[in-house]
Every structure is written in structure tokens, then in C-alpha cells.
C-alpha positions in Angstrom: 62.4 76.5 11.5 63.5 77.9 8.3 66.8 77.1 6.6 69.7 78.7 8.3 67.5 80.1 11.0 69.4 78.3 13.9 72.6 80.0 12.8 70.8 83.4 12.5 69.3 83.3 16.0 72.7 82.5 17.5 73.3 86.2 17.7 70.3 86.9 19.4 70.8 84.0 21.9 74.3 85.5 22.6 72.9 89.0 23.1 70.1 87.9 25.3 72.2 85.4 27.2 74.7 88.3 28.1 71.8 90.4 29.6 70.4 87.5 31.5 73.6 86.3 33.1 74.4 90.0 34.0 77.2 90.9 31.6 75.1 93.5 30.2 73.0 96.2 32.0 69.3 96.6 31.1 69.9 100.0 29.2 72.8 98.4 27.3 70.6 95.5 26.3 67.7 97.7 25.4 70.0 99.7 23.0 71.7 96.8 21.5 68.5 94.6 21.0 66.4 97.4 19.6 69.2 98.2 17.1 69.6 94.5 15.9 65.9 93.8 15.9 65.1 96.9 13.9 68.0 96.4 11.4 67.2 92.8 10.9 65.5 92.1 7.5 65.4 88.4 7.9 62.2 86.4 7.3 61.8 84.3 10.3 59.6 81.3 11.1 56.3 82.1 12.9 57.7 80.6 16.2 61.0 82.6 16.1 59.1 85.8 15.1 56.8 85.6 17.9 59.6 85.1 20.5 61.7 87.9 19.0 58.6 90.3 18.6 57.3 89.7 22.0 60.8 90.4 23.5 60.9 93.6 21.4 57.8 94.8 22.9 59.0 94.0 26.4 62.2 96.0 25.6 59.8 98.8 24.6 58.0 98.7 28.0 61.3 99.0 29.8 61.8 102.2 31.7 65.1 102.7 33.5 64.2 105.6 35.8 62.2 104.6 38.9 60.3 107.8 38.9 59.2 107.6 35.5 58.0 104.0 35.5 54.3 103.2 35.5 53.8 99.4 36.4 50.1 99.7 36.1 50.5 100.6 32.4 52.9 97.7 31.9 56.3 99.3 32.3 59.0 97.0 33.2 62.0 97.5 35.5 65.4 95.9 35.0 64.3 92.6 36.8 61.0 92.5 34.8 63.0 92.9 31.5 65.5 90.2 32.6 62.5 87.8 33.3 61.1 88.4 29.8 64.5 88.1 28.3 64.7 84.7 30.1 61.5 83.6 28.7 62.5 84.6 25.2 66.1 82.9 25.5 64.5 79.7 26.9 62.1 79.7 23.8 64.8 80.3 21.3 67.1 77.7 22.7 64.1 75.2 22.7 63.6 75.7 18.9 
């Protein structure tokens, strides 16, 4: 882990935690996570980058509207996104 990285990931941990525990809806999480991730210019360790980047991809596969979702193409519903967020959160906390 790079210098100061633990403190820097605290914002992501809080954001992801709010979604995982149900305080934030999937569409709200999608907007907040994408905005934070895309604005983030920090250089991360490889482990942290892989966790955040994988979650970014999962967020990108989230489709809120049932009739537009194509699971066979990898689209995620809110439950699938929450499971992906839980994996990312567990990984970040374990660093």
C-alpha cells in the first residue's frame, strides 16, 4: 500500500458501505461512485487500483431499468451491483 493510501480509500469505503448497508440506492451509488472515481487523480497501489477499477466496471454494467437489462451480456441489477460492491468493500478493508 502506498503512503497515505489507507486514508485516501476511507472515502471509497464510506461510499461503498453506504450502498452495501442500504443507505444509498443503486442509481445514487452509480452516480456518486462514477463521479468520484473519474475525478480521482491519485496513484494507487496495484491491489487498490484493481479493486476500484473492477468495481468501476461493475458499476458500468449496472442497468436500473428491468426492461433494458441484458443479463446475458453481463448487465447487473441492484442486487448484483450490491454483491460486487460488497466484494470490493471486503477487499479494500482487508488491505
